[in-house]
C-alpha positions as CSV (number, residue, x, y, z in Angstrom):
1,E,78.0,87.7,147.1
2,S,75.5,84.8,147.4
3,W,72.5,87.1,147.9
4,P,71.4,86.8,144.3
5,E,71.6,83.4,144.6
6,D,70.0,82.7,147.7
7,V,67.3,85.4,147.9
8,L,66.2,86.9,144.7
9,S,64.4,83.8,142.9
10,A,62.7,82.8,146.1
11,A,61.7,86.5,146.9
12,L,60.3,86.8,143.4
13,E,58.5,83.4,143.6
14,D,56.7,84.2,146.6
15,I,55.9,88.2,145.3
16,C,54.5,86.5,141.8
17,L,52.4,83.9,144.1
18,E,50.9,86.6,146.0
19,K,50.3,88.8,143.1
20,S,48.8,86.0,141.3
21,Y,46.3,85.3,144.4
22,Q,45.5,88.9,144.7
23,E,44.9,89.2,140.6
24,K,42.3,86.2,141.0
25,C,40.3,88.2,143.8
26,V,40.3,91.5,141.6
27,L,39.0,89.0,139.1
28,V,36.2,88.3,140.8
29,L,35.5,91.6,142.0
30,A,35.5,92.7,138.6
31,H,33.4,89.9,137.5
32,A,30.8,91.0,140.2
33,L,31.0,94.6,139.2
34,Q,30.4,93.7,135.5
35,S,27.1,91.6,136.6
36,Y,25.6,94.8,138.4
37,E,26.7,97.1,135.6
38,E,24.7,94.9,133.3
39,K,21.9,95.0,135.7
40,A,22.0,98.7,136.2
41,Q,21.8,99.2,132.4
42,N,19.1,96.9,131.9
43,R,17.1,98.7,134.4
44,K,18.5,102.2,132.7
45,L,19.8,103.0,136.0
46,K,23.2,105.6,136.1
47,A,26.5,103.0,136.7
48,V,29.9,103.9,136.8
49,Q,31.9,101.5,134.1
50,C,35.0,100.5,136.5
51,S,35.0,96.6,136.0
52,S,37.2,96.9,132.5
53,S,40.0,98.9,134.1
54,L,39.9,97.6,137.6
55,M,42.8,94.9,136.5
56,P,45.0,97.5,134.8
57,R,44.7,99.9,137.6
58,Y,45.7,97.4,140.2
59,Q,48.7,96.0,138.2
60,L,49.9,99.6,137.8
61,M,49.3,100.3,141.3
62,V,51.4,97.2,142.3
63,S,54.4,98.1,140.1
64,S,54.3,101.8,141.3
65,V,54.5,100.8,145.2
66,L,57.0,98.1,144.0
67,L,59.5,100.5,142.2
68,T,59.0,103.4,144.7
69,T,60.0,101.0,147.7
70,L,63.1,99.6,145.9
71,P,66.6,100.0,147.5
72,L,68.6,102.5,145.2
73,S,71.3,99.8,144.5
74,F,68.8,97.3,143.2
75,P,69.4,97.7,139.4
76,E,73.2,97.4,140.6
77,I,72.5,93.9,142.3
78,L,70.2,92.8,139.4
79,N,73.5,93.5,136.9
80,V,75.4,91.4,139.3
81,Y,73.0,88.7,139.3
82,F,73.0,88.3,135.3
83,K,76.7,88.9,135.1
84,K,77.5,85.7,137.6
85,K,75.0,83.6,135.7
86,L,76.4,84.9,132.1
87,E,80.2,83.5,133.6
88,E,78.7,80.6,134.7
89,L,77.4,79.9,131.1
90,N,80.6,81.0,129.4
91,T,82.7,79.0,131.7
92,M,80.5,75.7,130.6
93,V,80.7,76.8,127.1
94,D,84.7,77.1,127.4
95,A,84.9,73.6,129.2
96,S,82.6,72.0,126.6
97,D,84.7,73.4,123.8
98,E,88.0,72.1,125.1
99,N,86.2,68.4,125.6
100,D,84.4,68.6,122.0
101,Q,84.3,71.8,119.5
102,L,80.9,70.5,118.6
103,A,79.3,70.4,121.7
104,S,79.4,74.2,122.2
105,H,76.8,74.2,119.4
106,E,74.4,71.7,120.6
107,L,74.4,73.4,124.2
108,F,71.0,75.3,123.6
109,G,69.6,73.1,120.7
110,R,66.9,71.7,122.8
111,S,65.5,75.3,123.6
112,N,62.2,75.1,122.0
113,V,59.0,75.7,124.2
114,S,58.3,71.9,124.7
115,A,62.0,71.3,125.7
116,W,61.6,73.9,128.5
117,D,58.2,72.8,129.7
118,S,58.8,68.9,129.6
119,K,61.5,67.2,131.7
120,M,64.2,66.2,129.7
121,D,65.8,62.9,129.8
122,I,69.7,63.4,129.5
123,D,72.5,61.1,129.6
124,S,75.2,61.3,131.9
125,Q,77.4,62.0,128.7
126,E,75.2,65.4,128.5
127,T,76.0,67.0,131.9
128,V,77.1,70.0,130.2
129,I,74.1,70.6,128.3
130,S,71.8,69.5,131.0
131,E,73.4,72.2,133.3
132,S,73.4,74.9,130.8
133,C,69.5,74.3,130.3
134,T,69.0,74.1,133.7
135,L,70.8,77.8,134.0
136,V,69.0,79.4,131.4
137,K,65.6,78.0,132.5
138,N,66.5,79.4,136.2
139,I,67.2,83.1,134.3
140,G,64.1,82.8,132.5
141,K,62.2,82.3,135.3
142,V,63.6,85.4,136.7
143,V,63.2,87.5,134.0
144,R,59.4,86.2,133.5
145,D,58.6,87.1,137.2
146,F,60.0,90.7,137.0
147,R,57.9,90.9,133.9
148,C,55.0,89.8,135.9
149,L,55.6,92.5,138.3
150,G,56.1,95.1,135.6
151,F,59.7,95.2,135.6
152,T,60.3,94.5,132.2
153,S,62.6,97.5,131.2
154,M,64.9,97.5,134.2
155,T,65.3,93.7,133.5
156,E,66.0,93.7,129.8
157,D,68.4,96.8,130.6
158,S,70.2,94.5,133.4
159,Y,70.5,91.4,131.1
160,S,71.6,93.4,128.1
161,S,74.2,95.4,129.9
162,A,75.7,92.1,131.5
163,I,75.9,90.2,128.0
164,I,77.7,93.5,126.6
165,W,80.2,93.3,129.6
166,L,80.6,89.6,128.9
167,L,81.2,90.5,125.4
168,K,83.9,93.2,126.2
169,S,85.9,91.1,128.3
170,K,85.8,88.1,125.5
171,V,87.5,90.8,123.1
172,Y,89.8,91.9,125.8
173,E,90.9,88.4,126.3
174,L,91.1,87.2,122.8
175,A,92.9,90.6,121.5
176,G,95.6,90.9,124.0
177,D,98.9,92.5,122.7
178,D,99.6,89.5,120.3
179,Y,99.1,91.2,116.8
180,R,100.2,88.3,114.8
181,I,97.0,86.5,115.0
182,P,93.7,87.7,113.7
183,V,90.9,88.0,116.4
184,L,87.9,89.1,114.6
185,G,86.7,85.6,113.4
186,S,87.1,84.1,116.8
187,V,84.9,87.1,118.1
188,N,82.2,86.8,115.6
189,K,82.1,82.9,116.4
190,W,82.0,83.4,120.0
191,I,79.0,85.7,119.6
192,Q,77.0,83.1,117.7
193,V,78.0,80.1,120.3
194,V,77.5,82.1,123.6
195,P,75.3,85.6,123.6
196,L,73.0,84.5,120.6
197,Q,72.4,80.9,121.8
198,F,71.3,82.2,125.3
199,L,69.3,84.9,123.9
200,H,67.7,82.3,121.4
201,A,67.0,80.0,124.5
202,L,65.7,82.8,126.7
203,L,63.4,84.3,124.0
204,T,62.2,80.9,123.2
205,Y,61.4,80.2,127.0
206,L,59.7,83.6,127.4
207,G,57.9,83.2,124.3
208,D,59.1,86.2,122.6
209,S,60.9,84.3,119.7
210,V,58.8,85.4,116.8
211,D,59.5,83.7,113.4
212,Y,61.2,85.8,110.5
213,D,58.5,84.6,108.0
214,S,55.5,85.3,110.4
215,G,54.0,88.2,112.1
216,L,56.4,90.6,111.7
217,S,56.8,90.5,108.0
218,G,55.0,93.9,107.6
219,L,57.5,95.6,109.3
220,K,60.4,94.4,107.2
221,S,61.5,96.1,104.0
222,P,60.3,94.3,100.9
223,L,64.0,94.5,99.7
224,A,65.6,93.1,102.8
225,S,67.0,89.4,102.3
226,R,66.0,86.1,104.1
227,P,68.8,86.2,107.0
228,S,71.3,83.2,106.9
229,S,70.8,80.5,109.6
230,F,73.0,80.6,112.9
231,P,74.7,77.2,114.1
232,G,72.4,75.3,116.7
233,I,69.4,78.1,115.9
234,G,68.3,77.7,112.2
235,V,66.9,81.0,110.7
236,P,67.0,83.7,113.5
237,S,63.8,85.6,114.8
238,E,63.5,89.2,114.2
239,A,64.4,89.8,117.8
240,L,67.4,87.7,117.3
241,L,68.5,89.4,114.3
242,R,68.7,92.8,116.1
243,W,70.5,91.5,118.8
244,H,73.3,89.8,116.4
245,M,73.5,93.2,114.7
246,R,73.7,94.9,117.9
247,L,76.4,92.7,119.7
248,E,78.4,92.5,116.4
249,Y,78.7,96.5,116.0
250,F,79.6,96.6,119.6
251,A,82.4,93.7,118.9
252,Y,83.6,95.6,116.2
253,E,83.7,98.8,117.9
254,T,85.5,97.6,121.0
255,L,88.4,95.7,118.9
256,Q,88.5,98.8,116.8
257,D,89.4,101.0,119.9
258,L,91.8,98.6,121.4
259,R,93.4,98.4,118.0
260,I,93.6,102.3,117.2
261,G,94.9,102.6,121.2
262,K,98.0,100.4,120.6
263,L,98.2,101.4,116.6
264,F,101.8,103.0,117.6
265,E,103.0,99.4,118.7
266,I,101.2,97.8,115.8
267,I,102.8,99.9,113.0
268,V,106.4,99.1,115.1
269,D,106.0,95.7,114.4
270,Y,104.6,95.9,110.7
271,P,104.6,93.4,108.7
272,E,104.4,90.9,111.3
273,S,101.6,92.5,112.9
274,S,99.6,92.6,109.2
275,P,96.7,90.4,110.9
276,A,95.9,93.0,113.5
277,I,96.2,95.7,110.6
278,E,93.5,93.6,108.8
279,D,91.1,93.3,111.6
280,L,91.4,97.1,111.9
281,K,90.6,97.8,108.5
282,Q,87.2,95.6,108.9
283,C,86.3,97.2,112.0
284,L,86.7,100.4,110.2
285,E,84.7,99.4,107.4
286,Y,82.0,98.3,109.6
287,T,81.8,101.5,112.0
288,G,82.7,104.2,109.7
289,Q,84.8,105.8,112.7
290,H,88.0,106.5,110.5
291,S,88.3,109.9,112.2
292,K,88.8,108.4,115.6
293,L,92.1,106.7,114.1
294,V,93.3,109.9,112.8
295,D,92.9,111.8,115.7
296,S,94.3,109.3,117.9
297,F,97.2,108.4,116.0
298,I,98.2,111.7,115.4
299,S,98.1,112.2,119.4
300,S,100.4,109.3,119.8
301,L,102.9,110.2,117.1
302,R,103.1,113.7,118.8
303,Y,103.8,112.2,122.2
304,R,106.0,109.2,121.5
305,L,107.8,109.5,118.2
306,L,108.1,113.6,117.4
307,T,110.1,114.2,120.3
308,A,113.8,115.6,120.8
309,G,114.7,111.9,122.1
310,A,113.8,110.1,119.0
311,S,116.5,109.9,116.4
312,T,115.9,110.9,112.9
313,N,116.6,107.5,111.6
314,D,113.9,106.0,113.6
315,I,111.1,108.6,112.7
316,L,111.7,107.9,109.2
317,H,111.5,104.1,109.4
318,Q,108.5,104.8,111.5
319,Y,106.9,107.0,108.9
320,V,107.9,104.2,106.1
321,S,105.8,101.5,108.1
322,T,103.0,104.1,108.7
323,I,102.8,104.5,105.1
324,K,102.6,100.9,104.3
325,A,100.3,99.9,107.2
326,L,97.9,102.8,106.5
327,R,98.0,101.9,102.8
328,S,96.5,98.4,103.5
329,I,93.6,100.3,105.8
330,D,93.1,103.0,103.2
331,P,93.9,102.5,99.7
332,T,92.5,106.0,98.8
333,G,95.3,107.6,100.9
334,V,92.9,110.2,102.5
335,F,94.0,109.4,105.7
336,L,97.5,108.9,105.2
337,E,97.5,112.4,104.1
338,A,96.4,113.8,107.3
339,V,98.5,111.1,109.8
340,G,101.7,112.2,107.4
341,E,101.6,116.0,107.4
342,P,102.6,116.3,111.4
343,I,105.7,113.9,110.5
344,R,106.6,115.8,107.7
345,D,106.7,119.0,109.5
346,Y,108.6,117.9,112.0
347,L,111.3,116.0,109.9
348,R,111.8,119.2,108.0
349,G,113.1,120.9,111.3
350,R,115.9,118.6,111.6
351,K,119.5,119.2,110.0
352,D,120.2,115.3,109.3
353,T,117.1,114.5,107.6
354,I,118.3,114.7,103.9
355,K,121.1,112.6,104.8
356,C,118.9,109.8,106.8
357,I,117.0,109.7,103.9
358,V,119.5,109.1,101.5
359,T,121.2,106.5,103.8
360,M,117.8,104.6,104.1
361,L,117.2,104.9,100.4
362,T,121.0,103.6,99.6
363,D,122.6,101.4,102.7
364,G,121.9,97.9,102.5
365,S,120.0,97.9,105.8
366,G,118.2,100.9,105.6
367,G,114.5,100.7,105.8
368,N,114.5,96.9,105.5
369,T,114.7,95.9,109.2
370,S,112.1,93.3,108.6
371,G,111.0,91.4,105.5
372,G,112.2,91.4,101.9
373,N,115.6,90.0,101.0
374,A,118.5,90.4,102.8
375,G,120.9,93.2,101.9
376,D,118.0,94.9,99.8
377,N,117.7,98.7,100.3
378,L,114.6,100.8,100.9
379,L,114.8,101.8,97.1
380,E,114.6,98.3,95.7
381,E,111.8,97.6,97.8
382,L,110.2,100.7,96.8
383,N,110.9,99.6,93.1
384,R,109.1,96.2,93.6
385,D,106.0,98.2,94.8
386,A,106.1,100.2,92.3
387,E,106.3,97.4,89.6
388,N,103.5,96.1,91.6
389,Q,101.0,99.0,91.6
390,E,101.8,99.4,87.6
391,N,100.9,95.5,86.9
392,A,97.8,96.0,89.1
393,D,97.1,99.4,87.5
394,Y,97.5,97.9,83.8
395,D,95.4,94.6,84.9
396,D,92.8,96.8,86.1
397,H,92.5,98.9,82.8
398,T,93.4,96.4,79.9
399,N,91.1,93.5,78.4
400,I,88.1,94.7,80.1
401,D,85.0,94.2,78.3
402,E,81.5,96.1,78.7
403,K,79.9,93.6,81.2
404,Q,83.3,93.9,83.6
405,A,83.3,97.6,82.8
406,W,79.6,98.1,83.7
407,L,80.4,96.0,87.1
408,N,83.4,98.0,87.9
409,S,81.1,101.2,87.4
410,E,78.8,99.9,89.8
411,S,81.1,99.4,92.6
412,W,82.4,102.7,92.5
413,E,82.5,104.6,95.5
414,P,82.8,108.4,95.9
415,D,86.2,109.5,98.0
416,P,85.7,110.1,101.9
417,V,84.4,113.5,102.9
418,E,88.0,114.2,104.4
419,A,89.7,114.1,100.9
420,D,91.5,116.6,99.8
421,P,89.6,118.2,96.5
422,L,92.6,119.3,94.9
423,K,93.9,116.0,94.6
424,G,92.4,113.4,91.9
425,S,91.4,110.0,93.5
426,R,93.2,108.3,90.6
427,S,96.9,110.0,91.7
428,R,95.9,109.7,95.1
429,R,95.7,105.5,95.1
430,K,99.0,105.2,93.8
431,I,100.7,106.2,96.7
432,D,104.5,107.0,96.1
433,I,106.4,106.1,99.2
434,L,109.6,107.7,97.4
435,G,107.7,110.9,96.5
436,L,106.5,111.2,100.2
437,M,110.1,111.1,101.1
438,V,111.1,113.5,98.8
439,S,108.4,116.1,99.6
440,I,110.1,116.4,103.1
441,I,112.8,117.7,101.7
442,G,111.3,120.0,99.3
443,S,113.0,119.0,96.0
444,K,114.5,116.2,94.5
445,D,117.9,118.2,93.5
446,Q,118.8,118.5,97.3
447,L,118.5,115.0,97.6
448,V,120.3,114.1,94.5
449,N,123.2,116.6,95.9
450,E,123.4,115.1,99.2
451,Y,123.6,111.4,97.6
452,R,126.4,112.6,95.5
453,V,128.6,113.9,98.5
454,M,127.8,110.5,100.1
455,L,128.5,108.8,97.0
456,A,132.1,110.3,96.8
457,E,133.0,109.5,100.4
458,K,132.0,105.9,99.8
459,L,133.9,105.3,96.8
460,L,136.8,107.0,97.8
461,S,136.9,105.2,101.0
462,K,136.5,101.8,99.0
463,S,140.1,99.8,98.6
464,D,138.7,97.0,96.0
465,F,136.6,98.9,93.6
466,D,133.7,96.8,94.3
467,I,130.7,99.1,93.1
468,D,128.0,96.5,91.8
469,S,125.5,97.5,94.7
470,D,126.4,101.0,94.0
471,I,125.6,100.4,90.1
472,R,122.3,98.8,91.2
473,T,121.1,101.7,93.5
474,L,122.1,104.5,90.7
475,E,120.2,102.7,88.0
476,L,117.0,102.6,90.3
477,L,117.4,106.3,91.3
478,K,117.5,106.9,87.5
479,I,114.0,105.3,87.1
480,H,113.0,107.7,89.9
481,F,114.6,111.0,89.0
482,G,115.8,110.8,85.4
483,E,119.0,110.1,84.0
484,S,120.0,113.9,83.4
485,S,119.8,114.2,87.3
486,M,122.3,111.4,87.8
487,Q,124.6,112.3,85.2
488,K,127.2,113.5,87.9
489,C,127.1,110.2,89.8
490,E,127.5,107.9,86.7
491,I,130.4,109.7,85.9
492,M,131.6,109.2,89.4
493,L,131.1,105.3,89.1
494,N,132.8,105.3,85.9
495,D,135.9,106.7,87.0
496,L,135.9,103.8,89.3
497,I,135.5,101.5,86.6
498,D,138.4,103.0,84.7
499,S,140.5,103.2,87.7
500,K,140.1,99.9,88.4
501,R,141.3,99.0,84.8
502,T,144.0,101.2,84.8
503,N,145.7,99.6,88.1
504,S,144.9,96.3,86.6
505,N,146.8,97.2,83.5
506,I,149.6,98.6,85.3
507,K,150.1,95.8,87.6
508,T,150.0,93.6,84.7
509,S,152.5,95.6,83.2
510,L,155.0,95.6,85.9
511,L,154.6,92.0,86.2
512,N,155.8,91.5,82.8
513,A,158.5,93.9,82.9
514,P,162.0,92.6,82.5
515,G,164.0,92.0,86.2
516,T,165.6,94.7,88.3
517,V,169.2,95.0,89.6
518,A,170.0,92.9,92.5
519,G,169.1,94.1,95.8
520,Q,166.4,96.7,94.9
521,E,163.4,94.7,95.4
522,E,164.3,95.0,99.2
523,A,164.2,98.8,99.0
524,E,161.2,99.1,96.9
525,I,157.6,98.8,98.2
526,S,155.3,95.9,96.5
527,H,153.2,97.3,93.9
528,D,150.4,95.2,95.1
529,V,149.7,97.3,98.2
530,L,149.4,100.1,96.2
531,D,146.4,101.8,94.4
532,A,145.4,104.9,92.4
533,T,141.8,106.3,91.9
534,I,141.8,108.7,89.1
535,I,138.6,111.1,89.1
536,S,137.3,113.7,86.8
537,S,137.3,116.4,89.1
538,N,135.0,118.7,87.5
539,F,132.3,116.1,88.2
540,W,132.8,115.3,91.4
541,P,131.7,117.4,94.8
542,P,134.9,119.0,96.7
543,I,137.1,116.5,98.5
544,Q,139.8,116.5,100.5
């Protein structure tokens, strides 16, 4: 393991010194040949023009000989060297960040050419900065020596893969299994503090740090905006900008793959896992790999949820959470259509699906295991969502002047290619959770009939005529299904209200009745323990 430390730097230095000595000899020979060629030309003699090609031919031969005699494992050894060096650098940054958050931004601040070429006077308080500068300088020497030997491509591949490996490890470390904390901001900050600062220092040491405003300006689009400055770097060079975009894309893709792989667990914990959903949304906007999410999540659903061992109630709760989570990732609802179809197909094959849906809609705990007000049922939660969507829709389409309308039209985007052309984008954006639940059953009449049966059982089992929550639920159902569909249910509730009044009147009249014959009270049952429910049987389902 210590071979790169002990051997590589010294061996490279020896080889480069020998090569430098040989190049001087070749230059002397080339100069002598050039003098001979000039004399032969003056004498009008035939001479072979070889002096100009002598040095390039020598350098090509040296690189060829070294490349062909390298051991097969050398690229891997080189990769190990850069990994170890970058790990040391990351450890220094972490240590300095714990002591002083500002120190990490100044870690590579003295990375201009004069700073590397001259010996810097560093106080004892700047030990971390000194060590990091020395480390980057040693890495820079190794890279420069490899370039001298013609190993430019191999060297760049090695330290590039080492940086990518370190970035991937950092994303895994920050992401973990805690979905309640946003990760993307921390990853972006780390990219600017460690890899970009290192690359800026390395490119500056090697002389590759070309200013953005010079040299390469002809290669840039005239519409390209001037890049913003990075902490501790200022305005980045063209090479550093390319590195930043490359690292950022890889970080977004890595975090995206991590979150997609754990999307089932994230949706189970929703809405506590909203930060993870927001990170995933930003990653998908950056990478555009939405199809990967759809394919992976459908596979997870079929393997972990849509099985005989999962209860219908659990499947429905997961479906509702999936709708809410994917609605925040993709407001157009395109990917929800693709993901939701296997769940709906599976639920249609279960006999208790209708009963479980009605229970979720009307029961005080159904569909509200997390978030919301205690005792609220899923229907009340859906009603609040519908009101919020209506208010947002109203705000979007009222009191808009011509300027705002023009700005809105400029920000318009077409539907994704995966969108169903038979569905309009306007209707798709209003994702109706209750409508999706009803689509599982097939028609609202089946759901209303099942609700009627369950309501009858619930009302007849009551002993106190307390039906306030049932009245509230009925009013919400009337909003979604219409008053005519819920007319029989309304009559059933009115029967309970009338029965309560009738019982109260009878008991009051009995209390006010004249006294009975002595000894009769012991034989009679107290009327307080008796209640009667009078129903309009034509409007009730068949009951025992």
